[in-house]
N, C-alpha and C positions, 0 to 999 in steps of 0.2 A: 718624369718631368723635371724634378729637381736636378738630376744628373745632367740632363740636356742643358739646362740653364748654366750649370757650372762649367760645362765644356765650352759654352759660347763666350763666357766672360773674358778669357784671355784674348780672344779674337777682337771683341769689342774694345778692350783696353788697348790692344795693339793699334787698332784703327785710330783711337782717340789720341794716342801718343804721336802717331805719324801726323795726324791733323794739327796737333799742338806744335810739333816741330816745324812743319811747313808754315804754320801761321806765324811763328816767331821769325823764321827766315824772311817771309813776305813783309812782315812789319819792319824789319831792319832795312830791306831793300827800298821799301816805300819811303821810310824816314830819310835814308841816305840820299835818295833821288831828290826829294824836296829840298834838303839842305845843300846838296851839291849845286842844284839849279839856282837856289837863292843866294848862296854865299861863295860858291866855287870850292874846289878841292882844298886849297891851302887854308881857307878860313873855316873849314868844317873839321871838328875833332871827333874822335870816337865817343867821348862822353856826351857830346851833343847828339850823336846818332842814337845811342842807347836811351838817352833821356826822351828823345822824340818818339822812339819806338816803344817805350815803356817796358824795356827788358834790362837785364844785367849785362855788364861787360863780359862776363863769362859766356853768356848766350851768344854774344857777337863773335867771340873767338872760337866758339864751338862750330859756327857756320862759316866763318871767313878767317883766313890766316892773319889778315891785318887790314888797315884802311885801304891800302892799295888794291887788295883783292876785292874788297867790297866795291870800290870804285870801278874796277874792271867789269864786275857783274852788272852794275848799273849801266855802264857804257855800252856793253854788248846788247843789253835789252833795248836801249835807245836807238842804237844803230839798226837793230832788227825792226824797230817800229818805223823808222824812216824807210827802210826797204819795203815794208808792207804797204806803206802809204803810196809809194811809187808803183808797186804792182797793182794795187787797187785802182789806181787812176788809169791804168792801161790794161783793161781786161782782154782776155783771149778773143780773137776775132777782129780786133781793131787793126786797121792797116798799120804796118810797121812804123812808118814815118809819123803818123798821128800819135801812135803809142809812145814814141820817143819824146815828142814834144809835150805830151800830157805828163809823162813821167818826170820831165825836167821841171815843169811847173809844180808838180806835186812835191818834188824834193825841196824847192824853195819855200813852198807853203809849210811843209812839215818842219822846216828849220826855224820857223817863226815862233814855235813854242818857247815861251820865256825860259832862258837858261840853257836851252838845248845846244845852241851854236857854241857857247862857251865850253860846255861839257865836251862836245865832240871835236871841236876844231882848235880849241886853245888848251884846255886842261888835259885832254887825252895825250897829245904828243909830249906835253911837259911832264906828265906823271908816268906814262908807260914807255915813252921814247917814240921817236918818229916811226921806226920800223913796225912796232906792234900796233900803233894807232892806225897806220896805213893798212896793215893786214886786216884789221877789224873793218875798216871802211871798204876795202876791196871785196870782202866777203858779203857785204850788204849793199849799200847804195852804189858802190863802184862796180859790183858784179851786175846789178840791174842795168847800169849805164852801158857796160860792155856788151851785154846781151842785146840791148836795144839797138846799139850801133851796128852790131853784126847783122841783125835782121834788116835794119833800114838801109844799110849800105851794100848789102849783098856781096857781089864779087868785086867791089872797088879795090883798087890796088893800093891799099893802105894798111899799116900795122894797127889793127883795131885795139889791141891792148894798150899800145902807146898813146893812141888818140884818146882812149877812155881816160887814161891817167891825166892827160893834159886838160881835157874838158872838165874832169872832176875837180882839178885844181881851180879852174875858172868858176865853177859852181860854188865851191867852198868860199872863194873870194867874194862872190856875190852875196852869199849868206852872211859873211862877216860885215860887208857893207851895209846890208839891211839891219843887222843887229846893232850896228854903230849909229843908226838913225837915218840912213839914206832912204829915199823914196822907194818903197818896196815895189810898187807897180812899175816904176821906171826901170829898176834893175831887172825885174822879171821880164819885162818886154824886151830889154836889151839882150838878155841871154837867149830868149826864144828867137829873136831876130838872128843872132849868131848861129844858132842851130839850123834855122831855115836856110840861111845862106850856104852853110856847109852841105846841106842835103840837096840843094839845087844842082 
């Protein structure tokens, strides 16, 4: 019995170390997210992040190369969260046009999370560059929009990828308008009207 217990100890210790490591990484990402949302990238320092996470600067640099890499990880998680909200609003079996309209509304709703619009639409291109920020968007909300358009428009003689990029820019502008204080319901209704007219 004693030998068996000794053999299991390293495995238990390994699991515990992995859990601690993942817990530290999660704490850093959560702290960074809260600070980036509240202050923006420029006004958030790495000492702010480690203090909020309750870890050392060494721990931060063990998990992330620098503040920019930490920002990128937070950004990718937020972009994925937006995509998930869009997909959840348009479950399988819903008619393609209805799914597209619901997904559009879900995008605008998900962007009302305080700080998210600045993170995804203002800080992202400023920190990572327009090309990288666009690639992250196109892998998430942009991809969902393109897929929805392809299903809704069927054999329409139009460049779906180009149309998706143009509409995505319109939705991003709508999110920025709402974030700046515009009437959210009015902006949302306008974007849905635009989509309906396009689909008719």
